[in-house]
N, C-alpha and C positions, 0 to 999 in steps of 0.2 A: 471513910477514904477507900477508893477502889484500888486494891493492890495488884489487881490483874489488868489494870489499864494499859494500853499499848498506843504507840504513835502511828503515824501513817506508814512508816516502814515495818511495822509490826514488832518494834522494840518495846520491851517492857523495862521497869526499873532494874530488874535483875540483869537482863542482857546488857543494859548500858553500863551497869556498875561493874560487870565482868570485863566489859571491853576496856574501861578506863582503869582496871586494876584496883578499884576501891574495895580492898579485901574486907575491911570492917563492915561496910555496908552489905557486902555480899553475905557475911555470916549473919548480920541482922535479919536480912531477907529470908534467909534459909531457915531461921529459927521460927518464922511465922508459917503456920500450916495453911494459910491462905495463899501463900506464894506458889505460883505455878512454875515448877522447875523446868518443865518441858515445852513452855510456850516457845513457838518458833516465829522468826521473822519471816518476811515475804520470801526471802531466799532459802528458808528452811533451817536457819541457824538457831540452835537452842544455846542456853547458857553454857552447857558442857562443850559443844562444838567451838564456841567462841573462845573459851578458856583454853582449848587445846592449841590455839595459836598465840596465847598470851602468857599467863602465869602457871607454872607448874604446880605450885602450892594451892592455888585456887581451883585448878583442874582436879587435883586429887581429892580435895574436899567435896567437890560436886560429885565425882566419880563414886565416891563411897556413901553418898547420901541415899537412903533407902528409897527415895521417891524419884531418883534420877533414872531416865531411860538411857542405858549405856550404848546400846546398839543402834541407836538413832543415826540417820544420815541427813545430809542437806539435800536440797532439790536436785542437785547434780550428782547425787549418789556418793558423796564423800563422807566418810566417817571420821572419827576424832584422829585415828592414826594418820590418815591421809592428809588431813589439815595440818597437823602437827609437823609431819614431814615436809609439806610444802613450805611452811613458815620457818623451818629450820629449828623447831623447838625440841632440841635433843632430849631434854629431861623427860618431856612427855612421851616422846617416841620410845625411849627406853623403858619407861613405866609400863606403857601399854604392851610392849613385847613380853615384859615379865608376867602380864596377866593373861598371856596366851591369845591375844588378838590376832586373828588371821592376817598375816603379813601380805598375802597375795589377793586380798579383796580388791575389786575393781570398781571405779565409778562409772557413770553412764557412758564415758568416752573410752572405757577400757584402760584407764590409767590406774596403776597401783601406787602405794606409798613410795616405792622405790622410784618409779618414773616421775611422780609429782614432786619429789625432792629436788631433782634436777630441773624440773620445769619452774620451780619456785626460786627459793633463795640459793639452792646448790650448796648447802652447808656440808663441807666434807666429813666432818665427824658424824653428822646425822646419816649421810648416805653410806658411809662405811659400816655403821651399826645395822642398817637395814640390809646392806649387801652380804654381811657376814652372819646374818641370822639364819639359823637352821630352817630349812624348808623353803627359803625364799626362792622365787623364780627369777634368776639373774638374767635370763635370756628373754624375758617377757617383752611384748610389743603391745601398744594400744591399738585402738580401732583404726588408726591411720597407718599402722605397720611401723611405727617409730619405736626404737629401743632406747635405752638410757644414754648410750653414746651419742646418738643422734641429738637427743634433747640437750645434752651437755654442751656440744659444740654449737648448737643453735642459740643457746642462752648465754653462752660466754663464760661457762664455769671451767676455768682452765684446770684447777686442781682436780676436779672430778674426771676430766678428760685424762689427765695423766694417770690417775689411779686406775681408771678402766683400761687404758692401754697397756698396763702392767699386769692385767689379769689374763690368764691363759686362755679363758673361754669367751673373751669379748669378740662379737662378730663385727669386724671393722668395715666389711664390704656388703652388709646386709642392705637389701633394697626395701624401701617403704612401699605403700601402696601407690604413690605417685611415681614410682620408679627412680626415686633419688636415694643416694648413698650418704653416709656420714660426711664424705668429703664434699659432697654438693652443699649440704647443710652447713659446713664450716666455711665454704666460700661465701654463702649468702649471709652468714652470720657477721663476717667481717672482722673478727678478731684475728690479727695476723699471727700472734703467737700460738694460738690454737690451731689455726690452719697449717702453719709450718710443722707443728708437732705431729699432727695427723699425716700430713703430706710426706713426711720423712720416715713414717712407720714402715718397716720392712714388708709388712703384710698388706699394706694398703694399695689397692689398684688406683694408680694416678690417672689413668686414662678412661675412667668410668664415664659412661653416657647415660642420659635419661632415655626413656622410650622415644622422646621427640628428637633424640640425637644431640642434646645439649651437653656440651662438655663443661668441665669445672670452670674454665676460663669464661665461658659464656654465662654461667650462672653468676659469677662475680660481677660480670658486666651488667647483667639484669638488675642486680641488686645494688649497683653503683658503689662497690667496694673497691675503691681505687687502690688502696694498699696491697690487697690480695691480687688484683690484676697485674700491677707492677712487679710483684714477687713472681708471679707465673711467667711474664714475659721475660724474666731473667733466667729462667731455667731452659736449658738447651734442649731438653726432651719435649718441651710444649710446642705444639704445632700451632702457630698463630693463624694459620689458613685453613684449619679443618673446618668442615661444614656439618651443619645439622641435617636433618631429614629434608629440609626444604631449601638447602643449598646456601643458607645464611652462614657467613663467618662471623667471628667476634666483632670485627669491624662494621659489618652491615648491621648487627644487633644494636651496637652502640650508636650508630647513626640513627637508628629507629628510636632508641631510648632517649638520646639527646644529651648524654653527659659529655661535656666538651673536653674536661681534662682527661678522662679516660680515652675518648676518641683521639686525642693528641698522642697519648702514650702509646696506643696501639699503632697508629699511623707512622710513628717514628721508628718502629721495630724494623730491623734491617731486612727482614725476610717477608713482610706484609704485602699482600696483593691488594693494591689500591684500586684497581679497575675491576674487581671481581663483580660478577653477576650472580644472583641467586636463580633458582629454578623459574621464577616469574619474570626473569629479565630485568631485575631491579638492581641499580648500582647505589653508591653511597649517596649521591645527590637526590635520587628518587626517594630512597629510604628516609632521608632527613626531611625532604620537602613534603612528603605524604603525611608525616607526623608533626609538621610544623615547628621543626627544630632548626630555627633560624641561625643560632650560634654555629651549628655544624656547617650549614650552607655557607656562612660567612667565612669560616675557617678555610673550608676547601677553596673557596674563591680567593683567599689571600695567600695560598701556597703554590708557588711555581711548579712544585713537583707533582701536582695532581693533573693527570691527563683525562679530564672529565669531559664526556660528551653530552652537552646539555640537551641534545636532541634524542638521546636514548629513549626508546619506547618499551614499555614493559608488557607483559602478557595481556593486560587489559587495553593496550593501545594508548596509554596515557604516558606523557613526559613528566618530568619534575615540575615543569611550569604548570601543567594542568592540575597536578595535585596541589600545588601551592595556591592556585587560584581557588580551588575547592576549599582550602583551608582559611583563606581570606586574611593572611597576616602579611608582614612586610616582605616575607620571601616572594610574594607575588610581584612586587614592585622590582625586586632585583632580577628575577628570571624574566618578567615581562619585558624589561629593558634589553636583556640578551635576545629575546625573541624578535624584538624590534630591529636589532642590529642584523640578525640573520635574514629577516624579510627584506630589509633594505639593501642587502648584498654587501654589508659592511665586513662579513667574515668569509666571503667567497675568495677563492683562488688564493688562499694563504695570505690575505691581506691582513696586516697588523696595525695599519693606520687608517683611521676613518673619522668622519665628522659625525658628531652627534648633535642633533638639533633638540635640545632639552628644554622642557618646560619645567623650570625649577619647582614651581608650585605643585607639580605632580607628586612630589616626595613630601611625606608628611613631617619629616625631620631628618637631621643628619646628612645634609646634602653631600658634603665631602666624602662621607663614608661610602655612600652608594657608588659616587663616581669612581672612587679607588677601587671598589670591587669590580666595577666594569672594566677599568683598566687592566686588572690582573687577569680577568677572564679573556679579554680581547686583545691585549697588547696596548702599546702606546696610542692614545686617543687625543686628536686634536680638538680642543674644547674652545677654540676661538670664536666659534659661532654660537657657543651656548650663552644664553642670557635670560634674565628673568623676563616675564611678560606681565 
């Protein structure tokens, strides 16, 4: 029998036994001198590294075995302490720290055990043990410039966030390599309790911007975090009309992204500018049409409070109609009909009543829906001459 056999993933009988916590089988295999204790899977995991995420008793038994390589790392550079921290295995973390393992060792991405703890399970007890360890670098950031607070808010570990915010040296406004702060990450994470906790912290800058000029509200819009957006809209100090470097407001961003519920929430704000143009001369209709967001176009068409100029031309010389035609979806039909009205003089001189000669078969479906959209854009429409052909 070949005790060193492995499967296509590189697993041996020992690594599989460790993974499934088959303690007696592990002991049996370790008693055999022919068993390779340091055989690694394709990802570089040995029995010891796997045990760090599983059973403390098995881990310690492997750790003290004379043939075990204790300092081995996985392909991504993660050692036993890092993997135990990431999986929230407090007993293994505590054991390794007592053995004097370097708490500040980094993986290939610059993550330490402290960072990996909040990137993983976010176990508070494990995180506190690492955070309180003598010599630990509590201010450390990984290769992306993210610190423990950023990871905690991104991954939704509320207890860790609260713990860190109560520490005197936590950098709440630190910028990562992409120019984002913890508040941006919290807005993108979408956990409202975490966001409110961070937003209300006395040292947090609520008006932080990314290098592109993106506000916290804009980031919440990008990530489609409706609960965070609505909370921010309820705050009196949040400017719903602030613009990024390209002149886009949150409303224009949502028109481009296509989340209808968030678009409605922003459009209902008492101070929102509905006819705003960005630096490219694009309004909400162009932003929606160029990205094929038919729900936004339909909503704008159905609201009498929108003073949208469907002939608006952006910096490229294109209208919403032309963008919609390039997209090739139903928005083309809606805007094409509006263009027909313009070309036929139906909207000239303030006319609100016009005749539309409609070939119903032009529409692929939902005829009543299309007509109702036209009525809202153009005013009362006499359809007495409309008929099927």
